[in-house]
PAPA-730199 format. One record per residue (C-alpha): residue in one letter; residue number from 1; x, z, y. Coordinates in steps of 0.5 Angstrom, whole numbers, plus 500, padded with zeros to 3 digits. Layout:
PAPA-730199
- residu / num / c1 / c3 / c2
- a / NUM / X / Z / Y
...
This chain:
PAPA-730199
- residu / num / c1 / c3 / c2
- x / 1 / 484 / 707 / 554
- x / 2 / 486 / 707 / 546
- x / 3 / 480 / 702 / 545
- x / 4 / 482 / 698 / 551
- x / 5 / 489 / 697 / 549
- x / 6 / 486 / 695 / 543
- x / 7 / 482 / 690 / 546
- x / 8 / 488 / 687 / 549
- x / 9 / 491 / 686 / 543
- x / 10 / 485 / 683 / 540
- x / 11 / 485 / 678 / 546
- x / 12 / 493 / 677 / 545
- x / 13 / 492 / 675 / 538
- x / 14 / 487 / 670 / 539
- x / 15 / 491 / 667 / 545
- x / 16 / 496 / 667 / 541
- x / 17 / 492 / 663 / 535
- x / 18 / 489 / 659 / 539
- x / 19 / 496 / 657 / 543
- x / 20 / 499 / 656 / 536
- x / 21 / 493 / 651 / 534
- x / 22 / 495 / 647 / 540
- x / 23 / 502 / 647 / 540
- x / 24 / 502 / 644 / 532
- x / 25 / 496 / 639 / 534
- x / 26 / 501 / 637 / 540
- x / 27 / 507 / 637 / 535
- x / 28 / 502 / 632 / 530
- x / 29 / 501 / 628 / 536
- x / 30 / 508 / 627 / 538
- x / 31 / 510 / 625 / 531
- x / 32 / 505 / 620 / 531
- x / 33 / 507 / 617 / 538
- x / 34 / 515 / 617 / 536
- x / 35 / 513 / 613 / 529
- x / 36 / 509 / 608 / 533
- x / 37 / 515 / 608 / 539
- x / 38 / 518 / 606 / 533
- x / 39 / 515 / 600 / 531
- x / 40 / 513 / 599 / 538
- x / 41 / 521 / 598 / 538
- x / 42 / 521 / 594 / 532
- x / 43 / 516 / 589 / 533
- x / 44 / 520 / 588 / 541
- x / 45 / 526 / 587 / 537
- x / 46 / 523 / 581 / 533
- x / 47 / 519 / 579 / 539
- x / 48 / 526 / 579 / 543
- x / 49 / 529 / 574 / 536
- x / 50 / 524 / 569 / 537
- x / 51 / 525 / 569 / 544
- x / 52 / 532 / 567 / 543
- x / 53 / 531 / 562 / 537
- x / 54 / 524 / 558 / 541
- x / 55 / 530 / 558 / 548
- x / 56 / 535 / 555 / 543
- x / 57 / 530 / 550 / 540
- x / 58 / 528 / 549 / 547
- x / 59 / 535 / 547 / 549
- x / 60 / 536 / 542 / 543
- x / 61 / 529 / 539 / 544
- x / 62 / 530 / 537 / 551
- x / 63 / 536 / 532 / 548
- x / 64 / 531 / 527 / 544
- x / 65 / 526 / 522 / 547
- x / 66 / 519 / 521 / 545
- x / 67 / 518 / 513 / 545
- x / 68 / 515 / 508 / 542
- x / 69 / 517 / 503 / 537
- x / 70 / 521 / 497 / 539
- x / 71 / 517 / 491 / 536
- x / 72 / 521 / 485 / 534
- x / 73 / 521 / 479 / 539
- x / 74 / 519 / 474 / 534
- x / 75 / 513 / 479 / 532
- x / 76 / 512 / 479 / 540
- x / 77 / 512 / 470 / 540
- x / 78 / 506 / 468 / 540
- x / 79 / 504 / 461 / 536
- x / 80 / 502 / 455 / 539
- x / 81 / 495 / 455 / 536
- x / 82 / 495 / 452 / 530
- x / 83 / 493 / 455 / 524
- x / 84 / 488 / 455 / 517
- x / 85 / 482 / 453 / 519
- x / 86 / 481 / 445 / 515
- x / 87 / 477 / 445 / 509
- x / 88 / 481 / 440 / 504
- x / 89 / 478 / 440 / 498
- x / 90 / 473 / 443 / 494
- x / 91 / 472 / 444 / 487
- x / 92 / 465 / 448 / 485
- x / 93 / 464 / 450 / 480
- x / 94 / 471 / 451 / 478
- x / 95 / 468 / 457 / 473
- x / 96 / 461 / 458 / 470
- x / 97 / 463 / 465 / 473
- x / 98 / 465 / 468 / 478
- x / 99 / 473 / 467 / 481
- x / 100 / 477 / 472 / 481
- x / 101 / 485 / 469 / 482
- x / 102 / 488 / 463 / 485
- x / 103 / 495 / 460 / 485
- x / 104 / 499 / 453 / 487
- x / 105 / 504 / 450 / 484
- x / 106 / 511 / 450 / 487
- x / 107 / 513 / 443 / 486
- x / 108 / 506 / 439 / 484
- x / 109 / 503 / 440 / 490
- x / 110 / 496 / 438 / 488
- x / 111 / 496 / 443 / 482
- x / 112 / 492 / 450 / 482
- x / 113 / 491 / 455 / 477
- x / 114 / 484 / 459 / 477
- x / 115 / 482 / 465 / 472
- x / 116 / 475 / 468 / 473
- x / 117 / 469 / 473 / 470
- x / 118 / 468 / 467 / 464
- x / 119 / 475 / 469 / 461
- x / 120 / 479 / 463 / 462
- x / 121 / 484 / 459 / 466
- x / 122 / 483 / 453 / 469
- x / 123 / 489 / 449 / 472
- x / 124 / 486 / 442 / 476
- x / 125 / 488 / 437 / 480
- x / 126 / 485 / 439 / 486
- x / 127 / 486 / 432 / 490
- x / 128 / 483 / 428 / 485
- x / 129 / 478 / 435 / 482
- x / 130 / 481 / 433 / 475
- x / 131 / 481 / 440 / 470
- x / 132 / 487 / 439 / 466
- x / 133 / 487 / 443 / 461
- x / 134 / 483 / 451 / 460
- x / 135 / 486 / 457 / 456
- x / 136 / 481 / 462 / 454
- x / 137 / 484 / 468 / 456
- x / 138 / 479 / 474 / 451
- x / 139 / 477 / 478 / 458
- x / 140 / 476 / 477 / 465
- x / 141 / 482 / 474 / 469
- x / 142 / 485 / 478 / 474
- x / 143 / 491 / 474 / 477
- x / 144 / 494 / 468 / 475
- x / 145 / 501 / 466 / 479
- x / 146 / 505 / 460 / 478
- x / 147 / 512 / 461 / 478
- x / 148 / 515 / 461 / 485
- x / 149 / 523 / 458 / 483
- x / 150 / 523 / 450 / 483
- x / 151 / 527 / 451 / 476
- x / 152 / 521 / 455 / 473
- x / 153 / 515 / 453 / 477
- x / 154 / 511 / 451 / 470
- x / 155 / 510 / 457 / 467
- x / 156 / 504 / 461 / 469
- x / 157 / 503 / 468 / 469
- x / 158 / 495 / 471 / 467
- x / 159 / 493 / 478 / 467
- x / 160 / 486 / 480 / 464
- x / 161 / 481 / 486 / 465
- x / 162 / 483 / 489 / 458
- x / 163 / 490 / 490 / 460
- x / 164 / 493 / 483 / 456
- x / 165 / 498 / 479 / 460
- x / 166 / 501 / 472 / 458
- x / 167 / 506 / 467 / 460
- x / 168 / 504 / 460 / 459
- x / 169 / 507 / 453 / 460
- x / 170 / 503 / 448 / 464
- x / 171 / 507 / 442 / 460
- x / 172 / 505 / 436 / 463
- x / 173 / 497 / 436 / 463
- x / 174 / 497 / 442 / 457
- x / 175 / 497 / 449 / 458
- x / 176 / 502 / 452 / 452
- x / 177 / 502 / 459 / 451
- x / 178 / 509 / 462 / 451
- x / 179 / 508 / 469 / 449
- x / 180 / 503 / 475 / 450
- x / 181 / 503 / 482 / 452
- x / 182 / 499 / 488 / 452
- x / 183 / 503 / 494 / 454
- x / 184 / 498 / 497 / 459
- x / 185 / 494 / 503 / 456
- x / 186 / 488 / 502 / 460
- x / 187 / 483 / 497 / 462
- x / 188 / 482 / 495 / 469
- x / 189 / 486 / 494 / 475
- x / 190 / 491 / 489 / 472
- x / 191 / 496 / 486 / 478
- x / 192 / 503 / 482 / 477
- x / 193 / 507 / 478 / 481
- x / 194 / 513 / 474 / 479
- x / 195 / 521 / 476 / 481
- x / 196 / 523 / 471 / 485
- x / 197 / 531 / 470 / 481
- x / 198 / 531 / 469 / 475
- x / 199 / 525 / 469 / 470
- x / 200 / 522 / 475 / 471
- x / 201 / 516 / 479 / 473
- x / 202 / 513 / 485 / 473
- x / 203 / 505 / 488 / 471
- x / 204 / 502 / 494 / 474
- x / 205 / 495 / 497 / 472
- x / 206 / 490 / 503 / 472
- x / 207 / 494 / 507 / 467
- x / 208 / 498 / 509 / 473
- x / 209 / 505 / 505 / 470
- x / 210 / 509 / 499 / 472
- x / 211 / 513 / 494 / 467
- x / 212 / 518 / 490 / 469
- x / 213 / 520 / 484 / 465
- x / 214 / 527 / 481 / 463
- x / 215 / 527 / 474 / 459
- x / 216 / 533 / 472 / 455
- x / 217 / 535 / 465 / 454
- x / 218 / 531 / 463 / 449
- x / 219 / 525 / 466 / 455
- x / 220 / 523 / 472 / 450
- x / 221 / 520 / 477 / 455
- x / 222 / 522 / 484 / 454
- x / 223 / 521 / 491 / 458
- x / 224 / 527 / 492 / 462
- x / 225 / 524 / 499 / 465
- x / 226 / 518 / 503 / 466
- x / 227 / 516 / 506 / 473
- x / 228 / 510 / 511 / 473
- x / 229 / 506 / 514 / 478
- x / 230 / 500 / 519 / 479
- x / 231 / 494 / 513 / 481
- x / 232 / 492 / 506 / 479
- x / 233 / 498 / 501 / 482
- x / 234 / 494 / 497 / 487
- x / 235 / 499 / 492 / 490
- x / 236 / 506 / 489 / 488
- x / 237 / 510 / 484 / 492
- x / 238 / 517 / 482 / 492
- x / 239 / 522 / 482 / 498
- x / 240 / 528 / 477 / 496
- x / 241 / 535 / 479 / 496
- x / 242 / 538 / 479 / 502
- x / 243 / 545 / 480 / 505
- x / 244 / 545 / 487 / 505
- x / 245 / 540 / 488 / 500
- x / 246 / 538 / 486 / 493
- x / 247 / 531 / 483 / 491
- x / 248 / 526 / 489 / 492
- x / 249 / 519 / 491 / 487
- x / 250 / 515 / 493 / 493
- x / 251 / 509 / 497 / 490
- x / 252 / 504 / 501 / 492
- x / 253 / 499 / 506 / 489
- x / 254 / 492 / 509 / 490
- x / 255 / 491 / 515 / 494
- x / 256 / 499 / 516 / 495
- x / 257 / 502 / 516 / 502
- x / 258 / 508 / 512 / 499
- x / 259 / 511 / 506 / 499
- x / 260 / 516 / 505 / 493
- x / 261 / 522 / 500 / 492
- x / 262 / 525 / 498 / 486
- x / 263 / 532 / 495 / 487
- x / 264 / 532 / 490 / 482
- x / 265 / 539 / 490 / 480
- x / 266 / 540 / 497 / 478
- x / 267 / 533 / 498 / 476
- x / 268 / 533 / 505 / 481
- x / 269 / 527 / 507 / 484
- x / 270 / 526 / 510 / 492
- x / 271 / 519 / 512 / 495
- x / 272 / 519 / 512 / 503
- x / 273 / 514 / 516 / 506
- x / 274 / 508 / 512 / 511
- x / 275 / 507 / 518 / 515
- x / 276 / 512 / 517 / 521
- x / 277 / 510 / 526 / 521
- x / 278 / 513 / 527 / 514
- x / 279 / 506 / 530 / 512
- x / 280 / 504 / 528 / 505
- x / 281 / 497 / 527 / 507
- x / 282 / 493 / 520 / 505
- x / 283 / 488 / 516 / 509
- x / 284 / 489 / 510 / 506
- x / 285 / 490 / 505 / 500
- x / 286 / 495 / 499 / 501
- x / 287 / 490 / 494 / 497
- x / 288 / 495 / 488 / 497
- x / 289 / 502 / 487 / 500
- x / 290 / 506 / 480 / 502
- x / 291 / 513 / 479 / 505
- x / 292 / 513 / 474 / 511
- x / 293 / 516 / 468 / 510
- x / 294 / 523 / 471 / 513
- x / 295 / 523 / 477 / 509
- x / 296 / 523 / 482 / 514
- x / 297 / 516 / 484 / 513
- x / 298 / 511 / 487 / 509
- x / 299 / 503 / 485 / 510
- x / 300 / 499 / 491 / 508
- x / 301 / 492 / 490 / 507
- x / 302 / 488 / 496 / 506
- x / 303 / 482 / 500 / 503
- x / 304 / 480 / 503 / 511
- x / 305 / 479 / 496 / 515
- x / 306 / 486 / 495 / 517
- x / 307 / 491 / 491 / 516
- x / 308 / 498 / 492 / 519
- x / 309 / 506 / 490 / 519
- x / 310 / 511 / 494 / 518
- x / 311 / 519 / 493 / 516
- x / 312 / 522 / 493 / 509
- x / 313 / 524 / 500 / 507
- x / 314 / 521 / 503 / 514
- x / 315 / 515 / 506 / 515
- x / 316 / 513 / 504 / 523
- x / 317 / 507 / 501 / 524
- x / 318 / 509 / 494 / 529
- x / 319 / 502 / 491 / 528
- x / 320 / 495 / 493 / 526
- x / 321 / 489 / 488 / 526
- x / 322 / 482 / 491 / 526
- x / 323 / 474 / 486 / 526
- x / 324 / 474 / 485 / 519
- x / 325 / 471 / 490 / 514
- x / 326 / 475 / 493 / 508
- x / 327 / 471 / 499 / 505
- x / 328 / 474 / 504 / 500
- x / 329 / 471 / 500 / 494
- x / 330 / 473 / 493 / 497
- x / 331 / 479 / 488 / 494
- x / 332 / 482 / 486 / 501
- x / 333 / 487 / 480 / 501
- x / 334 / 491 / 478 / 507
- x / 335 / 496 / 472 / 508
- x / 336 / 502 / 470 / 512
- x / 337 / 501 / 464 / 516
- x / 338 / 507 / 459 / 514
- x / 339 / 509 / 460 / 522
- x / 340 / 509 / 468 / 521
- x / 341 / 505 / 468 / 528
- x / 342 / 498 / 469 / 525
- x / 343 / 495 / 473 / 519
- x / 344 / 488 / 470 / 514
- x / 345 / 484 / 475 / 511
- x / 346 / 478 / 475 / 507
- x / 347 / 472 / 480 / 509
- x / 348 / 468 / 485 / 505
- x / 349 / 462 / 483 / 502
- x / 350 / 462 / 475 / 504
- x / 351 / 466 / 469 / 505
- x / 352 / 469 / 470 / 512
- x / 353 / 476 / 468 / 513
- x / 354 / 479 / 472 / 519
- x / 355 / 485 / 470 / 523
- x / 356 / 489 / 474 / 528
- x / 357 / 494 / 473 / 532
- x / 358 / 500 / 477 / 530
- x / 359 / 503 / 478 / 538
- x / 360 / 497 / 480 / 541
- x / 361 / 494 / 483 / 535
- x / 362 / 487 / 480 / 536
- x / 363 / 482 / 477 / 532
- x / 364 / 483 / 469 / 534
- x / 365 / 478 / 465 / 529
- x / 366 / 474 / 466 / 523
- x / 367 / 470 / 462 / 520
- x / 368 / 464 / 461 / 513
- x / 369 / 469 / 459 / 508
- x / 370 / 465 / 460 / 503
- x / 371 / 459 / 462 / 501
- x / 372 / 460 / 468 / 497
- x / 373 / 465 / 474 / 497
- x / 374 / 472 / 471 / 497
- x / 375 / 475 / 475 / 492
- x / 376 / 483 / 472 / 492
- x / 377 / 487 / 468 / 497
- x / 378 / 495 / 465 / 495
- x / 379 / 499 / 461 / 499
- x / 380 / 504 / 455 / 498
- x / 381 / 507 / 449 / 502
- x / 382 / 502 / 452 / 508
- x / 383 / 496 / 450 / 504
- x / 384 / 491 / 456 / 503
- x / 385 / 488 / 457 / 496
- x / 386 / 481 / 461 / 496
- x / 387 / 477 / 464 / 490
- x / 388 / 471 / 466 / 490
- x / 389 / 464 / 469 / 487
- x / 390 / 461 / 463 / 489
- x / 391 / 464 / 460 / 483
- x / 392 / 468 / 454 / 488
- x / 393 / 475 / 454 / 489
- x / 394 / 477 / 451 / 495
- x / 395 / 483 / 449 / 499
- x / 396 / 485 / 449 / 506
- x / 397 / 489 / 446 / 512
- x / 398 / 492 / 448 / 519
- x / 399 / 488 / 444 / 524
């Protein structure tokens, strides 16, 4: 009897021990489940909060409408089929080496200036093909520009690969040096432009800097203000003053998704992201900028086989043009036709001129203008001037 009782007690102790162990494990599992449940409740609360936020966003988005930009009627009105294609004059060779730049005189329609790799600025009467004068600039001449105002029409702005710029005066048939500048610190690309009001101009270069110069009554130019960027300045243009806006200097920079605007009265600069979604992604560089004859639009020539038109101080592309070639190492140049119904451009690698209808965005004509690449183009009084690596300068009119 005693032994049986002892056995029962032993079994009872074993059962109690096993049960206690199971209870302990169940309590531990219960704690884990309780903790997991708390986490699930927190996650559930977070998701509910996000859901409420999404519902609110959905309500607000329901009030928005997505639509294509409305293109102004003047950009949708087709031209009359008359555009630049008639070769009026050829000066060949205009220089002993590749011609890099060309400009026409605003009042003396027969006068043109050109600059070349031979380090010379030359002034010609294109009707008689007479060389009037030569200026030794000391370095390849990247840009030449006669002043666009009648009052200052004989002033010629010159910029060179070594960073030097010059203001010259065409006194009759003779070039006179007015002032020399060396305010850019790096050799390479240099762009410039006269302002449309007063005796003032801007230069910009591969030193990532733009300088705006003004003159006194003694025609002594000084820097009014300098502007600094994250890359090489590739393009400059000027938008004339309007009723509600001061004159604007417009600047495009390599590897930069912004177009920069300088108020030429206050000298303050703003920038506008050309990506409509606001991201800072760079998919092209604007290499050339031209303001439309009306002053309302800008024509951008890019290094991604595309030209496009947009309104001043907006980032909405209104017209796009394809079919030519302009890659990463090209120097695209594009011009407005005086009617504002066509645009013209050069082509990478050859001497072809391409012409598009602004209204249809279609290529309407192309022709071989030079034997080699066209490096620069200018428009003055409806006459198009072209400068080429074939050492020639040509004059073109409508037909």
